[in-house]
N, C-alpha and C positions, 0 to 999 in steps of 0.2 A: 609572500617573498619566499619560500620555497622552491615554487617554481621557477623564479627568479635566478636564483640560485643553480637550480639543476639544467636549467640552460645553458648560463656561467660554465659551468661542469664540464657537461657536452662540447661548448664550443673550445675549452682549452684541452679536450682531453685530446683531441685529434693533433693539437699541435703538442701536447704533452708527446704522445704516440710516434710523432716522427722523430723527437730527438733519442726514445727509448732506438728506432729505428735504426738512426744513425750507428749506433755502439753496437746494436743486434739486430744485425739483418734477415730477414725472412730465409733469404739463398743465401747461402755462401760462398767466397770470393778468397780469391790467393791474396786480395789486397787484405782482406778484413782480418783474414787467420796470420799473415806479420803485422798488422796491427796490435793486435790483441795478444799474439801468444810470440814474436819474434818471429828471425828468417829461423826457414826449419835447416839442421843440418843434415839429416835424411831427407823426407819426404812425408807431406802431410795425406791421411787420408777424408778426406773433404766429405767422402758420402758419409763417414762415419759420424763428422760433426754433425751433420748437416739432421739425423736421424737421433744423436743423443742428445745434444744440445739444441739446435737451431729450432730443430720442429716441437720437442716437447715446450720446450718457453713459450713460442708463440699460438701451440693450443691451451696454452694456460693464459695469454695474456690477452687473448682477442674473446677468450669467453666476458671478458667486462670488467668492474673495476670502477670504483668512482675516478681514481687516482689524485685523491683529495691530498694525499700528502703534497706531490709536486704541487699543486695550487693552495697550498698552507705556504710552503716555502717562497712561491712568485708571491703572494699577498704582502707576505711579510718583508719580503728582501723591496719591496715597492713602499714600503708603510715608514720604513728607516730610511729611506731615500740613496737606495741601491740601483743598480744600473743595470736592472731586470735582462735586458738582452744579453748581457755581457754574462752574469750569472744562471743563462737559462740551463745548460747542459747539467748543475747540478740539480736541477729540481728534480733528476730523475734517477736519484745515488738513493734515496729513504723510498722510493718506489720500485725498485730493483730488490733490495732487502726485501722492503714486505713478501713483495711475491713469492723470492726464496723460504723467507718463511714461513707462508703459509703451506706450499706442497713440504716442507717438514715435517710440518703441526700436521697435517693429515696423515701422513706415516706413522707420526708418533702415536696417533689418536687412533689410527685405524678408521680412519675417517671413509665416507660412502662416495658424497656429493662435494663437492663445490664450485659453484656460482651455476649450478641447475645440471652438471655433468660429472660422469665419473671423476675422482680423483688421479691425477695425475696416474699414481702409483698403481692405479688398479689399470690403466692404459697402456702406460709404458712400462711397468712393472717395476719393482721396489727399487734396484740397482740404479736405473737409469732417473729415475726420479731424485736421489738422495744427493746424487752427481750433479743435477742441474740445479737442485738447493744449492746447495754448494757454493756451486757456480757462481752463482746469482748473487751470494753474501760477496764474490770479492771482484766482481765485474765490474763495479762502480768507481773503483781505484782509477781504471782505466781514463774513465771523467777527469778527476785528479791531476791527470799524465796529458791530458790532452790540452788543457786549458791551463798547467804550470806559469808560463811567458805570461800573462793578463795578469798574474795578482805577486805581492811581494811577499820574500820566503817566508818571511815570519806570518804570515797571515795562510798564506798556505798550510805551513805547519800544524798551525792553531785547527785549522779545518783537518785535516787528515786526524787531529787527536780527536777530538770529537765525534770523528767517524769510527774510531781504534776503539773509543769508551763505551759507546752508543753499540754497538755491533758484541763487547763483553757483556752489557747489563742485557740484552735481550736473549742472552742463553740463559742467565740465575734468573728470570721472570720466567721462561718456561718450564726451566727446570722446577721451581718453586710451586709450580703449576702441576703438572705433573705428580711431583711429591704428594702433592696434594689430593690430586682426581684417584693416588692408587690407595687411598683412603690409610695413608698415612701418618694424620690424625687428625682428631674429633672437634679438637680446637683451634678457630682462627680466629685473631680480631679482626676488625673491620680495618685496624692501621695497615696491617699484613697483606690486606686483600691489597688496599691500597696501592702497598710498596710494589707489589706484585705487579699490579698494574702498569705502574709509571715505568718500570722495566719492561713489562711483556709487549705491552699496546701502545704507553703513552712514550716511549725510546725513541719510535723513528719518527713520530710528529716535531720531539723535542730534536730531533737530531736535525729534520730539516730546519725547524725554526734558528736553530743555532748556528748552522752554516748557512742559511740566509742572512743573518745579521754579521758572522764573522766576514762574511767574502764581499760582506758589503761596507767593510771599512770599520766597520763601531767599533765601539770597548767593552771588553770584557763585562763591564758592571751590566749594560744592558743585552749582553750576550746570555747572561744568566736568567734575568728577567724576563726575558723573554721565553726564551725556554723552558722555565717554570710553569708559565702561561700555559703553551704549548703542552706538557708533559699533561696536564687536567685536562687539556681538550681529548688524547686521547683516552683518558680514565671514564670520561662519561661516553666516548664513542664506545669504549667497552661494556659500560654498563648498557648501554642501548641497545647494543650487537644481543646482548643475554637475555632482554627484555624480548626481542625479536625474536628469537629463539623457541619461546614457546608463545607467542601470540598469534606467530602469522598462520594463518590456512589456504588453502586451494590456490589460488594464481598469486593473490600476494607473497605465499611460501616458495612459487618457484620464480618469482623475480630474488626474492632472498636469497634463492639457490641452495641451500642447505635441507638438510633433512627436517621433518619437526622433532622437536626435546632433544635435539644432538648432542647436546651437552650435557642431558641429563644421565643419556645413552655411556655419555664420556666418564661421569662421577664429577662434573666438575664442581667445585665452590663458589658459586656463583656470590654476587652480593646477596643475592634475593636469597642463595641458597645460607650463609652465614647469619645474617638477620634472623628466619626460620630458626632455624636452630639454639639461636641468643633464646625466643621467649615460646619454644614450643616446650607442651610437658613432654614428659622422659615417654612415654606413648609415642605420641608424634615424632619425635625426636631419631628414637631407635628405628620404627619407621623409614624414616627420610633417611637415613646413613645406609639402612638394608637394602633400598632398593639404590642407592649413589652409589656403595658399595659393587653391583651384581653387575653395575654396565649393563643392565638390561634394554631390550628392543621389542618390549612388550610393551604396547602403546596404552594399554590399559594403565598400566604400572606408570607410566612416564606422565598419563593425567593422572594419576594421584599424586605422583610429587604435587603437580602443579595446583591441586587441591590442598591439598597441605599449607602451601607455600600460601595462594589466595587466604587460607583461615586467617594466619596472621598477617597479613593483612603489605607482606614481601611487596608484591611487584609495584606497588603503591608507594612502598617507602624508596624502590630501586629509583620509580621516576622522577620525586621528589629530591632526590640524593644528585640525581644529575641536573636537575637544575637547577638545583643549590649550586656545585660545583661550578655551570656555567656563570652562574651570577656574579660569581666569585671572581672566576677566571677575566671575565669581562671587566671588573672592576681595577684589576691589576693589569688587565692591559693598555685602560683607561688613563691610568696612570702614568707610562713611560712612551709611547707611543703617541706622536704630534696626530693635530685633526688634518685628516685626507681622504681621497676620495678612497685609496685604500685603506685606511684603517675601520671607513665603515663598511664595505664590502667585506671586510675581515669580521664586522659582528655580523653581520647576517650571517654568512659562511660557519660562522661559528653553530651559532642558532640552528641551523638548517641539519648539523651534524649529531642534534640529537632532537631535531624533531621528525628525520625523516623512518619513513615507514619501510623501508628496503635496504 
């Protein structure tokens, strides 16, 4: 099944990238400048726009990425009976935000690699990368403006509210994660971890889902229920990402596109770390925190952290947790979505996200 979904994702990725290029062209033009920024009072500098916005954006987008949030948007829109063709442009909204957040996240974490290449700030500089990341937070609003005549004002206002709320949420999620990996606290409950995840990672899948339902003209109750399902998909995706961070080697690692044990280097408090801290002896707990808080690049110390987590079966616990989350998620989705081909495909898609090996 993952192979079937992989092919489906690849096919849609090309379609989604065409929509992205409609709003973010690879080459600057006067028409696009006026479309996004309005008429100039004096004179634009196209070369600056090309070199500090468009080139960095497409350097990042063309590295890959699964575009699974737009796919989630389209599948949910279809599953609730929405007009997919009418809504298609909005599929890129969470994707643009997601990529902007990765660029900013890499700066905050002093990252080295992203999708197999040096992080954007390593190539273009921190100043350009910060500006690009922030631009990608606001650029999606042009999609709302460009499609405003297709929807009733109250529907469009609800969509704006969803976008604004999730943009606030993502910054709280990231801020909490930063607070933790700076070693500001030793005790973190699983409930706190899950709350951080549904803001840092879950909020963009929730944004995709809720926008799909609202723009399909459905009611608030269905919007909230489907949004809740989608946020748990984001949590499961995050846990799987953390597992892959310490599991993949060699060619698998190249496909993943990040350095081995990067989360340990950053001092991240993953579910595996939280579980280990709860179960470990005082000696192991002290050593685990010591290595995490020093943000080590020493491979032997990174492997030591993994051995400590393996000692308490924390990786197995994380894998079991993701499976349980997905099972519960689908039970919730099953109740609110009518039977259809889109619903069946959505189920396969959700399972793929936590069975992936890249």
